[in-house]
N, C-alpha and C positions, 0 to 999 in steps of 0.2 A: 677219826677212820669213819669212811662211808659205810652206808648199809650194805652196798656189794660185797665189799671187802669183809663184814660179819658172817655173810651166808656160810661161807666155809666154813670158819669156827661154830656156827650152831650146826652145822649139818656132822662136824664131826663129835661134837659133844653127844648128837642124837643116837650117832652110831654105837657109840659106847655102851651096849646090851648088857654088860657085866654090872654098871652102875643101875640103881633103882631109878624109877621114873623122876622119883620126887628129887634125888642128887642131879641127874639131867637138867631139870628145871630150874632148880637154884643155880647151877653152872651158866644155864641160860640167861638169868636174872644178872649174873655178876659180870657177865663179859657184855651185855647192853650197857648197864650202870659205868661200869668203867671204861667204857668204850664210846657214848656219845654224852659229848659235853651235857646237856641239859637234859640228861636223867640223874635224879639221885634216889628214886625209888622204882623199881620193877618187878610186879609181882603176876601169880598166875590165881585166877580165881577160877572153881568150878562149881555145876549145880551142886548141891547138898542132898543127893540120895533123891528122894521123891520130893523134898520141900522145895517150895518156891523160891530158893535162896543161893547165892553164891556164898561159897566159902573159901578162904584164901588157903591156896596151897604153898609153895616155894617163892621166896621172895628175896632182895636185896635192898638192904636199906635200913633204916631206922624201923625198930617196931610198930606197930600201929594195931589201935584198938578196934578198927574196923576187918575183923576177922571174918565177920558175916554180913553179907549185904542184902536185904529181900528184895526180890524182883521189885522193879519199879523206883525202887529209891537210888538217887545219884546216878552217875551216868554209867555205871557200869551195871546197875541193875535195871536202868532203862535199857540198855543193850539188850540185856538176857531177856528181859520180856519180850522186846519187840522181836530180838531175832536177828537185827539190822546192824551194820554200823553204823559208826559215828563220831566224824571226826572233829576233835576242838581242839580250834588253834589256841583259844582262850580260857581257861576254867574259870577264869575271874569274873566271863561275862554269863557263866550258866548261873541258875540259882538254884540248881539242885546237884551243885557237886560236893563230895565228899570226899576232902583231902585224907590220904592215909599218912598224911606228915605235914607239918606246916610249912614246910619248906618245899613241899611239890606244889609245882604251878602248871 
């Protein structure tokens, strides 16, 4: 399934206001993981209150030890610190990559 076909599914999940935000985010993670062949772990990290760190919220995939990521550490922490998008075609080429699972590439 391509990304354009997934947009209505994600939009439908977001519109289900009777569900908690966390539940809707988890459903989106499941849809992405289950429908994009090269995704086996999908999660949402959000800023952890006033701290300069990210905290794992909803996710789909194997449990991870990386529930807190300091700003500047790893690719996600780098993006949080810079507030700029960072597209990574091959995480193995990044010296600061933090894998949430050993199977995540």
